[in-house]
C-alpha angles and dihedrals in degrees: 000000000000091000092052092051093046093045092048092052092049092048093048090050089052091050091051091049092050095048093049094047097080089060090060128073115275107178133002093346094308115131122230092242089065092067115087120223090234089057088066089064102031101035136274116291135178091245113124117237135214118244097247094049095042130094086282090079098072089042091056089050089052091050090054089050090053092051091049091047092051093049093046093035089235115160090188094060093048092047091048090053091053091050091050092054094045092044096053092043093051090045090053091050090053093050093044091051090051092050096045096035091238141013118247133183115216134169094215096072095275126116126005114002141188097286091068090049091052092051094049092045091050093053092048092049090053091054091047090050090052090051092049094050118090094203125215094304129234094260094054093047092047091048091054094048098046118070119236110268121219120248114282121240113268120248121265094258093054103048093132093062094069128143100038120228132216093221118111121241136050122322117261090231110068100158115108090215130070118263115258115256118243118225112244117253112257101173134270120333109251091208094053110093090207091065100043118118092230135003116273121225135162112278111267094006127120114291094026105155093203120106109263092198096054105029118185113270130207113248116253116268115244 
């Protein structure tokens, strides 16, 4: 996490340096925005260039790549942006050297100036940011691509641990054997004297709870 944040900040700083570089002087007092993109492939000319068709265009593209790489945590996108900035800057140096005969560095406003340094530093910072970033990680990407699988069936010696729980700690069932099943309740047992509604005794015998004065009679037959 810390590496991703640090790498993102370094890469964004490099993108800002690269985007601001065309507005600085590059060579002999000429700003980077005055060089056309086509001059990098056809040769440097004295023709002035518009801002959107100048060397600023590939640098803006690189800055968008950096932003996308930071949002998506893609090291590849950030590294590609750094290579774009360095590639176009080095290509400009080659073309400028061919046009001027040689490249010089002078402190009196002649030769290479601070704009080139900003562009090179921006590309290097983007590459450093890509190296510092950890990216999304293979496990996170694989977890997003693969659907969640249901719980597998437990082994035969752990049948009492099903279904699994997400709660930490030991399972409440620690016995390796299944729990015994309890018979369902069907009411009191009629043969159990403890559950009879009244005590049973032989008719007429001692302890007969029936009334001896008014014994039960059979109903008349129709």
